[in-house]
C-alpha positions in Angstrom: -36.6 116.0 -68.3 -36.7 116.7 -64.5 -40.4 115.8 -64.3 -40.0 112.3 -65.7 -37.0 111.8 -63.4 -39.1 112.9 -60.3 -41.9 110.5 -61.3 -39.5 107.6 -61.8 -37.7 108.3 -58.6 -41.0 108.3 -56.7 -42.0 105.0 -58.4 -38.8 103.3 -57.6 -39.0 104.4 -54.0 -42.6 103.3 -53.8 -41.9 99.8 -55.2 -38.9 99.4 -52.9 -40.9 100.5 -49.8 -43.8 98.1 -50.7 -41.4 95.2 -51.2 -40.0 95.7 -47.7 -43.5 96.1 -46.2 -43.5 99.8 -45.8 -47.0 101.0 -46.6 -45.8 104.5 -47.3 -44.8 103.0 -50.6 -48.4 102.9 -51.8 -48.7 106.7 -51.2 -45.4 107.2 -53.2 -47.0 105.3 -56.1 -50.2 107.3 -55.9 -48.1 110.5 -55.9 -46.1 109.2 -58.9 -49.3 108.6 -60.8 -50.7 112.1 -59.9 -47.5 113.8 -60.9 -47.3 111.8 -64.2 -50.9 112.9 -65.1 -50.2 116.5 -64.1 -47.1 116.5 -66.4 -49.1 115.0 -69.3 -46.6 112.1 -69.6 -47.6 109.1 -71.7 -45.6 105.9 -71.2 -44.7 106.9 -67.7 -48.4 107.3 -66.7 -49.2 103.8 -68.0 -46.2 102.5 -66.0 -47.4 104.4 -62.9 -50.8 102.7 -63.2 -49.2 99.2 -63.5 -47.0 99.7 -60.4 -49.7 101.3 -58.3 -52.1 98.5 -59.3 -49.7 95.9 -58.0 -49.3 97.7 -54.6 -53.1 98.1 -54.3 -53.6 94.4 -55.1 -51.2 93.4 -52.3 -52.6 95.9 -49.8 -56.3 96.7 -50.6 -57.7 94.0 -52.7 -58.2 92.7 -56.3 -61.3 94.9 -57.1 -59.5 98.1 -56.4 -56.3 96.9 -58.2 -58.4 95.9 -61.3 -59.8 99.5 -61.4 -56.3 100.9 -61.4 -55.0 98.5 -64.1 -58.1 99.1 -66.3 -57.7 102.8 -66.0 -54.1 102.4 -67.2 -55.2 100.3 -70.1 -57.9 102.8 -71.1 -55.3 105.7 -70.8 -52.9 103.7 -73.0 -55.6 102.8 -75.6 -56.7 106.4 -75.9 -53.2 107.6 -76.6 -52.1 104.7 -78.8 -49.4 103.6 -76.3 -49.2 99.9 -77.3 -45.9 99.1 -75.5 -47.3 98.5 -72.0 -50.9 97.4 -72.7 -50.0 93.7 -72.8 -48.2 94.0 -69.4 -51.1 95.8 -67.7 -53.6 93.3 -69.2 -51.5 90.4 -68.0 -51.6 91.8 -64.4 -55.4 92.1 -64.5 -55.3 88.2 -64.5 -54.1 88.3 -60.9 -57.2 90.2 -59.8 -59.6 88.2 -62.0 -58.3 85.0 -60.5 -59.0 86.3 -56.9 -62.4 87.7 -57.9 -63.5 84.4 -59.4 -63.9 85.9 -62.9 -62.2 82.8 -64.3 -63.9 82.8 -67.8 -62.8 86.4 -68.3 -59.3 85.4 -67.1 -59.0 82.6 -69.7 -60.3 84.8 -72.4 -57.8 87.6 -71.7 -55.0 85.1 -71.2 -55.7 83.4 -74.6 -55.8 86.9 -76.3 -52.4 87.7 -74.7 -50.9 84.4 -75.7 -52.0 84.5 -79.3 -50.8 88.1 -79.6 -47.5 87.2 -78.1 -47.1 84.1 -80.3 -47.5 86.2 -83.4 -44.5 88.3 -82.2 -42.5 85.6 -80.4 -43.0 84.6 -76.8 -42.0 87.1 -74.2 -42.2 88.1 -70.6 -45.9 88.8 -70.8 -46.6 85.2 -71.9 -44.7 84.2 -68.7 -47.2 86.3 -66.7 -50.3 85.1 -68.5 -49.7 81.3 -68.8 -49.5 80.3 -65.2 -52.8 82.1 -64.3 -54.6 80.2 -67.1 -53.0 77.0 -65.8 -54.2 77.9 -62.2 -57.8 78.0 -63.5 -57.4 74.8 -65.5 -56.0 72.7 -62.7 -58.7 73.9 -60.3 -61.4 73.2 -62.8 -60.2 69.6 -63.0 -58.7 70.0 -66.5 -55.4 68.6 -65.3 -54.0 67.4 -68.6 -54.5 70.8 -70.2 -52.8 72.5 -67.2 -49.9 70.0 -67.4 -49.4 70.8 -71.1 -49.2 74.5 -70.3 -46.8 73.8 -67.4 -44.5 71.9 -69.7 -44.4 75.0 -71.9 -44.0 77.7 -69.3 -41.6 76.1 -66.8 -38.5 76.5 -69.0 -39.6 80.0 -70.0 -40.1 81.1 -66.4 -36.7 79.7 -65.3 -35.0 81.5 -68.2 -36.7 84.8 -67.3 -35.8 84.2 -63.6 -37.9 87.1 -62.2 -39.9 86.2 -59.1 -43.2 87.7 -60.3 -43.0 85.2 -63.2 -41.2 82.3 -61.6 -43.1 82.1 -58.3 -46.7 81.6 -59.7 -45.2 79.2 -62.3 -43.5 77.0 -59.8 -46.6 77.0 -57.6 -49.0 76.0 -60.3 -46.6 73.4 -61.7 -46.5 71.9 -58.2 -50.3 71.9 -58.1 -50.4 70.1 -61.4 -48.0 67.4 -60.2 -50.0 67.0 -57.0 -53.3 66.6 -59.1 -51.5 63.9 -61.1 -50.5 62.1 -57.9 -46.8 62.9 -58.3 -46.1 64.1 -54.8 -42.3 63.9 -55.0 -42.3 66.0 -58.1 -44.8 68.5 -56.5 -42.5 68.8 -53.4 -39.5 69.3 -55.6 -41.2 72.3 -57.2 -42.2 73.6 -53.8 -38.5 73.3 -52.6 -37.5 75.2 -55.7 -40.0 77.9 -54.9 -38.6 78.1 -51.4 -35.1 78.5 -52.7 -35.6 80.5 -55.8 -37.6 83.5 -54.7 -37.7 85.9 -51.7 -40.3 88.6 -51.9 -44.1 89.3 -52.0 -44.4 87.3 -55.2 -43.1 84.2 -53.5 -45.1 84.9 -50.3 -48.2 85.1 -52.5 -47.9 81.5 -53.6 -47.3 80.2 -50.1 -50.9 79.0 -49.5 -50.9 76.5 -52.3 -47.3 75.4 -51.4 -48.3 74.9 -47.8 -51.3 72.8 -48.7 -49.1 70.6 -50.8 -46.6 70.2 -48.0 -49.5 69.4 -45.5 -51.0 66.8 -47.8 -47.5 65.2 -48.2 -46.7 65.4 -44.5 -43.8 67.8 -45.1 -44.6 70.3 -42.3 -41.1 71.5 -41.7 -41.0 72.8 -45.3 -44.4 74.4 -44.8 -43.2 76.2 -41.6 -40.0 77.4 -43.5 -42.2 79.0 -46.1 -44.5 80.6 -43.5 -41.6 81.9 -41.4 -40.5 84.0 -44.4 -43.8 85.7 -45.2 -43.6 89.5 -44.8 -46.7 90.6 -43.0 -47.0 94.4 -43.4 -49.1 94.1 -46.5 -52.8 93.0 -46.0 -52.8 90.2 -48.5 -49.7 88.6 -47.0 -51.1 88.7 -43.5 -54.0 86.7 -44.7 -51.7 84.3 -46.6 -49.9 83.7 -43.3 -53.2 83.2 -41.4 -54.4 80.7 -44.0 -51.1 78.8 -44.0 -51.1 78.6 -40.2 -54.6 77.2 -40.2 -53.5 74.5 -42.8 -50.5 73.5 -40.6 -52.6 73.5 -37.4 -55.1 71.2 -39.0 -52.3 68.9 -40.3 -50.8 68.7 -36.8 -54.2 67.8 -35.3 -54.8 71.1 -33.5 -58.3 71.2 -34.9 -59.9 73.7 -32.6 -57.2 76.2 -33.3 -57.4 75.5 -37.0 -61.2 76.0 -37.0 -60.8 79.4 -35.4 -58.1 80.4 -37.9 -60.1 79.2 -40.9 -63.2 81.1 -39.6 -61.1 84.3 -39.4 -59.4 83.7 -42.7 -62.8 83.2 -44.4 -63.9 86.6 -43.1 -60.7 88.3 -44.1 -60.6 86.9 -47.6 -64.3 87.8 -48.1 -63.6 91.5 -47.1 -60.4 91.6 -49.2 -62.2 90.0 -52.2 -60.3 86.7 -52.8 -63.2 84.3 -53.5 -61.3 81.0 -54.0 -59.4 81.5 -50.7 -62.6 82.5 -48.9 -64.2 79.2 -50.2 -61.2 77.1 -49.2 -61.2 78.6 -45.7 -64.9 77.8 -45.3 -64.2 74.3 -46.5 -61.4 74.0 -44.0 -63.6 75.3 -41.2 -66.4 72.7 -42.0 -63.9 69.9 -42.3 -62.4 70.7 -38.8 -65.9 71.0 -37.2 -67.0 67.6 -38.6 -63.8 65.9 -37.4 -64.2 67.5 -34.0 -67.9 66.3 -33.9 -69.1 69.8 -33.4 -72.3 71.4 -34.6 -72.3 74.1 -37.2 -70.3 72.5 -40.1 -73.2 72.7 -42.6 -73.4 76.5 -42.9 -69.7 77.1 -43.9 -69.8 74.1 -46.1 -72.9 75.4 -48.0 -71.3 78.8 -48.4 -68.1 77.1 -49.7 -70.2 75.0 -52.0 -71.9 78.0 -53.6 -68.6 79.9 -54.1 -66.8 76.8 -55.5 -69.7 76.0 -57.8 -69.8 79.5 -59.1 -66.3 79.3 -60.4 -66.3 75.6 -61.2 -63.5 74.7 -58.7 -64.0 70.9 -59.3 -61.8 69.0 -56.8 -62.7 71.3 -53.9 -66.3 71.1 -54.8 -66.3 67.3 -54.8 -64.7 67.4 -51.3 -67.3 69.9 -50.1 -70.2 67.8 -51.4 -68.8 64.7 -49.7 -68.5 66.6 -46.4 -72.0 67.9 -46.7 -73.3 64.4 -47.1 -71.2 63.3 -44.1 -72.5 66.2 -41.9 -76.1 65.3 -42.8 -75.5 61.6 -42.0 -73.8 62.1 -38.6 -75.5 64.5 -36.2 -73.0 66.5 -34.2 -72.7 65.8 -30.5 
């Protein structure tokens, strides 16, 4: 009765506040979970874990979010609440991607996908597929990623929810870029810019901006960056990274180097291993182009992180730059 309504109201308020960048929303979601546990609610307690985990992921980091989601899954398993377990498991993929736990991500995604296919595709498949594809495209398995993209793009467009559509459009654009189809990649980035307006779109901006920079479409990159809400920690770092990419593309290499250095520290503290590695790679690249000393250290760190997850294209670039830095002593 009234207890459930209070919990739901607190959750809706919390989600709404987080989406407009009001951090009081995280406290609302914590309070909703506490109330739900106190009242001995079942389904609502699992839902409270799912919503809190999302807010924690955006504001505190993937490690903390994973703890919240796993606690929700454990609670649901112990009480036989099957309905939301798939949803919570699918959201753990977001955190596993950030943490560089890519093998675990693919294992859980495959479990999800086969479970869903047995019961007909659903929303959860739309959450799981793009994160598996993100890992595949970054591991250099472009054809496998492309096959997945072909499958999930129509599904995501039909679902038309930003938390499904935004990562799908971003990874489909990465796949097209990896295949050398820049115009198709930019078309998907433009669709991302038009189709979604919230933290889920903002979360995909780094990949989209890198595609724009590589294709020389900086006005589109700036449009995407101008619309990133910055109250939530993760999105502030998204903006910092995107600005570094644009500064580098515009030839402001000193500024870009400083921003990449800061972004690498921020992502390290937050717990986003792939972005930490890419920021270190960007820093090394700028220092080499500037002819400055000190490129080797960030490039070696980037190399170790990228090798640990098998991020093939970025790893190849890092190795080439390490050879270059060894061959050309800095002035």
